[in-house]
C-alpha positions as CSV (number, residue, x, y, z in Angstrom):
1,M,-0.2,0.3,0.1
2,E,2.7,2.2,-0.9
3,D,1.6,6.5,-0.6
4,S,-1.5,5.5,1.2
5,H,-2.6,6.6,4.3
6,I,-4.9,4.2,6.4
7,L,-6.4,4.1,9.6
8,F,-6.7,1.2,12.1
9,P,-10.0,0.3,13.4
10,V,-8.3,-0.7,17.1
11,A,-11.2,1.4,19.1
12,G,-14.4,-0.8,16.5
13,L,-12.1,-3.9,17.2
14,T,-11.5,-3.7,20.7
15,C,-15.4,-3.1,21.3
16,L,-16.6,-5.9,18.7
17,D,-14.1,-8.2,20.7
18,R,-15.6,-6.9,24.3
19,L,-19.7,-7.9,22.5
20,N,-18.3,-10.9,21.9
21,Q,-17.4,-11.3,25.1
22,L,-20.4,-11.4,26.6
23,S,-22.0,-13.8,24.3
24,Q,-22.1,-17.6,24.3
25,A,-23.0,-18.2,21.2
26,G,-21.1,-14.8,19.0
27,F,-22.9,-12.1,17.1
28,L,-24.3,-10.5,14.1
29,L,-22.7,-7.1,13.4
30,L,-24.9,-4.3,11.1
31,T,-23.3,-2.1,10.1
32,A,-23.8,1.3,7.8
33,D,-21.0,4.1,7.5
34,K,-18.6,6.0,5.3
35,G,-16.1,3.1,4.4
36,D,-14.7,0.8,1.9
37,H,-13.9,-2.9,2.2
38,L,-11.7,-3.5,-1.4
39,L,-8.4,-3.1,-0.6
40,E,-8.5,-1.5,-4.3
41,N,-10.1,1.8,-2.5
42,W,-7.2,2.2,-0.4
43,K,-4.1,2.4,-2.2
44,F,-3.3,5.9,-2.8
45,A,-5.8,7.0,-0.2
46,D,-5.4,10.6,1.0
47,P,-4.6,11.7,4.9
48,P,-7.7,11.3,7.0
49,E,-9.7,14.2,7.1
50,L,-12.5,14.5,9.8
51,I,-15.7,15.3,8.7
52,L,-17.5,18.0,11.3
53,H,-21.5,17.6,10.9
54,G,-22.2,18.9,14.8
55,S,-19.9,15.8,16.0
56,F,-17.3,14.6,13.9
57,S,-16.5,11.2,12.0
58,L,-13.8,9.4,10.0
59,T,-14.0,7.4,7.3
60,A,-14.6,3.3,8.1
61,N,-11.8,1.2,7.6
62,Y,-14.4,-2.4,6.3
63,H,-11.7,-3.9,4.8
64,A,-9.4,-4.1,7.8
65,I,-12.5,-5.2,10.2
66,R,-13.5,-7.6,7.6
67,Q,-9.9,-9.4,7.0
68,I,-9.5,-9.4,10.7
69,L,-12.7,-11.3,11.8
70,E,-12.8,-13.9,8.7
71,Q,-9.2,-14.8,9.4
72,R,-11.3,-15.9,13.2
73,G,-14.2,-17.5,11.4
74,A,-17.0,-14.8,10.4
75,L,-18.2,-14.6,7.5
76,A,-18.8,-10.8,6.5
77,L,-21.0,-9.7,3.9
78,F,-20.6,-6.9,1.9
79,P,-21.4,-6.1,-2.1
80,P,-19.5,-6.7,-4.6
81,H,-19.9,-3.6,-5.8
82,H,-18.2,0.2,-5.1
83,Y,-20.0,2.3,-3.3
84,K,-21.2,5.8,-3.2
85,N,-22.8,6.8,-0.2
86,I,-23.3,4.5,2.4
87,N,-22.0,1.2,3.0
88,V,-23.2,-1.6,4.3
89,G,-22.4,-4.4,5.9
90,C,-23.4,-8.0,7.4
91,I,-21.2,-9.6,10.1
92,I,-22.0,-13.1,11.1
93,N,-19.5,-14.1,14.0
94,M,-20.9,-17.9,15.3
95,D,-19.1,-21.3,15.1
96,T,-20.9,-22.2,11.8
97,P,-21.6,-18.8,9.8
98,M,-22.3,-20.4,6.6
99,D,-25.7,-21.9,8.2
100,C,-27.1,-18.7,8.3
101,F,-28.8,-19.1,5.2
102,Q,-31.8,-17.0,5.6
103,T,-29.8,-14.1,7.2
104,R,-27.8,-14.7,3.9
105,L,-29.8,-14.2,1.9
106,A,-32.2,-11.4,3.5
107,Y,-28.6,-9.6,3.1
108,R,-28.5,-10.0,-1.0
109,R,-32.1,-9.4,-1.1
110,C,-32.5,-6.5,0.9
111,I,-28.5,-4.8,0.8
112,E,-26.6,-6.2,-2.0
113,R,-29.8,-6.2,-4.9
114,F,-30.5,-2.8,-3.8
115,G,-29.8,-1.4,-0.7
116,P,-29.8,2.5,0.9
117,D,-27.2,3.5,-1.0
118,E,-29.0,2.9,-4.4
119,F,-31.7,4.1,-2.6
120,F,-29.8,7.5,-1.3
121,S,-28.9,7.9,-4.3
122,L,-32.0,7.2,-6.7
123,K,-33.4,10.2,-4.1
124,E,-30.9,12.2,-4.5
125,W,-32.2,12.6,-8.4
126,V,-35.8,12.6,-6.6
127,D,-35.8,15.4,-4.6
128,P,-35.8,18.1,-7.0
129,H,-38.2,16.7,-9.0
130,V,-41.3,15.7,-6.6
131,D,-42.9,18.8,-8.4
132,S,-43.2,17.5,-11.8
133,M,-43.9,13.7,-11.0
134,E,-46.9,11.5,-11.3
135,L,-49.2,10.0,-8.7
136,Q,-48.0,6.4,-9.5
137,Q,-44.2,7.7,-9.9
138,I,-44.5,9.0,-6.6
139,L,-46.5,6.1,-4.9
140,S,-43.3,3.7,-6.3
141,F,-40.6,6.2,-4.7
142,W,-43.1,6.2,-1.5
143,R,-43.5,2.6,-1.6
144,L,-40.0,1.5,-2.5
145,G,-38.8,4.1,1.0
146,G,-40.8,1.9,3.5
147,Y,-43.6,4.9,3.5
148,D,-41.0,7.0,4.6
149,A,-42.8,10.0,6.5
150,E,-40.3,12.7,5.1
151,F,-41.1,12.2,1.7
152,F,-44.5,11.8,2.4
153,F,-44.2,15.6,3.8
154,Q,-42.3,16.4,1.2
155,S,-44.8,15.3,-1.2
156,T,-47.9,16.4,-0.1
157,K,-48.4,19.8,-2.1
158,Q,-47.8,17.2,-5.5
159,V,-50.5,14.7,-4.1
160,S,-52.7,17.2,-3.9
161,S,-52.5,18.4,-7.1
162,L,-52.9,15.6,-8.2
163,L,-55.7,14.7,-6.8
164,P,-58.9,16.0,-8.9
165,D,-57.6,13.1,-11.3
166,A,-56.8,10.1,-9.3
167,N,-59.0,6.9,-9.7
168,D,-60.7,5.1,-6.8
169,E,-57.4,2.4,-6.7
170,E,-55.5,5.5,-6.4
171,K,-56.7,6.8,-3.6
172,Q,-57.0,3.8,-1.8
173,D,-53.1,3.2,-2.5
174,I,-52.6,6.4,-0.8
175,F,-54.9,6.0,2.3
176,R,-53.1,2.4,2.6
177,G,-49.4,4.0,2.3
178,I,-51.0,6.3,5.6
179,Q,-52.0,3.4,7.2
180,L,-48.7,2.1,7.2
181,M,-46.5,5.1,7.2
182,W,-48.2,5.7,10.3
183,S,-47.9,2.7,11.9
184,S,-44.2,2.7,11.9
185,Y,-43.9,6.4,12.3
186,Y,-41.5,7.0,15.3
187,V,-42.4,11.0,16.9
188,M,-39.3,13.2,16.8
189,N,-38.6,17.1,17.6
190,Q,-40.1,17.8,13.2
191,R,-40.2,21.0,11.3
192,Y,-43.5,18.7,9.8
193,D,-46.4,17.9,11.2
194,I,-47.0,14.1,9.8
195,A,-50.5,13.7,11.6
196,L,-51.5,17.0,10.0
197,E,-50.9,16.5,6.2
198,A,-52.5,13.0,6.6
199,G,-55.6,14.3,8.1
200,L,-55.7,17.0,5.1
201,L,-54.8,15.0,2.6
202,L,-57.4,12.2,3.4
203,F,-60.4,15.6,3.7
204,E,-59.6,16.4,0.1
205,M,-60.4,12.7,-0.4
206,E,-63.7,12.5,1.8
207,M,-62.3,9.8,4.2
208,Y,-63.5,12.1,6.7
209,E,-63.9,9.3,9.8
210,D,-60.1,8.7,8.7
211,S,-59.3,12.1,8.5
212,K,-60.6,13.5,11.9
213,R,-58.0,11.1,13.5
214,F,-55.5,12.4,12.1
215,L,-56.2,15.9,11.9
216,E,-57.2,15.3,16.2
217,I,-54.1,13.7,16.9
218,S,-52.3,17.6,14.9
219,I,-54.7,19.6,17.5
220,Q,-53.3,17.4,20.7
221,E,-49.6,17.0,19.4
222,D,-49.5,21.5,19.4
223,Q,-51.5,23.0,20.9
224,E,-49.8,26.3,19.4
225,E,-50.1,26.3,15.8
226,I,-53.7,25.2,14.9
227,T,-55.0,26.8,12.5
228,S,-58.3,27.5,11.8
229,A,-58.3,25.6,8.7
230,V,-58.1,22.6,10.5
231,Y,-60.7,23.7,13.1
232,Y,-63.1,24.1,10.0
233,C,-61.9,20.4,8.0
234,L,-62.4,19.3,11.4
235,A,-66.3,20.6,11.5
236,I,-67.1,19.1,8.2
237,C,-65.7,15.8,9.4
238,C,-68.4,15.6,11.8
239,F,-71.2,17.7,9.9
240,E,-70.8,14.4,7.7
241,L,-70.2,11.8,10.0
242,E,-73.4,12.8,11.5
243,L,-71.3,14.2,15.3
244,V,-72.4,17.2,15.3
245,E,-72.3,18.2,18.4
246,D,-68.9,17.8,17.9
247,A,-68.8,20.0,14.9
248,L,-70.3,22.9,16.5
249,S,-67.7,22.8,19.3
250,Y,-64.6,22.8,16.3
251,T,-66.8,25.3,14.7
252,R,-66.9,27.2,17.4
253,E,-63.1,27.3,18.4
254,L,-62.5,28.5,14.3
255,L,-64.3,31.1,15.3
256,K,-62.8,32.1,18.4
257,H,-59.5,32.0,15.6
258,E,-61.5,33.9,12.7
259,P,-65.0,35.3,13.9
260,G,-65.9,36.6,10.5
261,H,-65.7,32.8,9.2
262,E,-68.5,33.3,6.6
263,E,-68.5,30.0,5.8
264,A,-68.0,28.9,9.4
265,L,-71.1,31.3,10.3
266,A,-73.3,29.4,7.7
267,L,-72.9,26.2,9.7
268,V,-73.5,27.7,13.1
269,K,-76.8,28.3,11.9
270,R,-77.0,25.3,9.6
271,F,-76.1,22.9,12.8
272,E,-77.9,24.6,15.4
273,S,-81.2,24.1,12.9
274,V,-80.3,21.0,12.9
């Protein structure tokens, strides 16, 4: 390795040794980072550079980790091709790692054939083109990404603009995607309100019961950022579901925020006459 600068992962290997000592049957390591497992890519490597991102990081030496663990009898799975943004590996450190057929098959299917690195490369192209994508293209990419919440938020404006021409099957696919997304959604301090976006989109599709559920989740999570439009949608949902008292309640909340709202005033008059 002439004219190459290489960091040897002493700390990482020490950590793996300690983990192995805690187990009676070995371990399986799933790792994802920027770092190469191919020796050829370490030739003429430049001096290590600290990458700052709130903390700092260095390029991982997956080749060294792979070589050492394989000498000890482990099986190290890495893609046969070159990675671009994130390298995902799976190291099976057990007595008979080749017997882990399902694990090896899962790695081949989910990483080697098409994995996070390939998806990220596609997403870099998709991000600036969302506003020109058709509904089936959006649904396909959303499905490919496991119904990712961030992409949903990013694409709701375009989906909304395409709804007038959407058929019933496409609307059902959107609804199913929202359900699957929400079932695995982990609430964090984010700049977007997924429940709100889901509720408004379902409202546009006239799925009032589910729209009501998501909009109510939204107002429970953030009382300070509720807009009059949310109360209006909730009032309409309740009216369509024949929940007159709830509809009146939401309409009055709307009028507190916007006393001159003509449609809300008309709704109150209509509800009170029911």
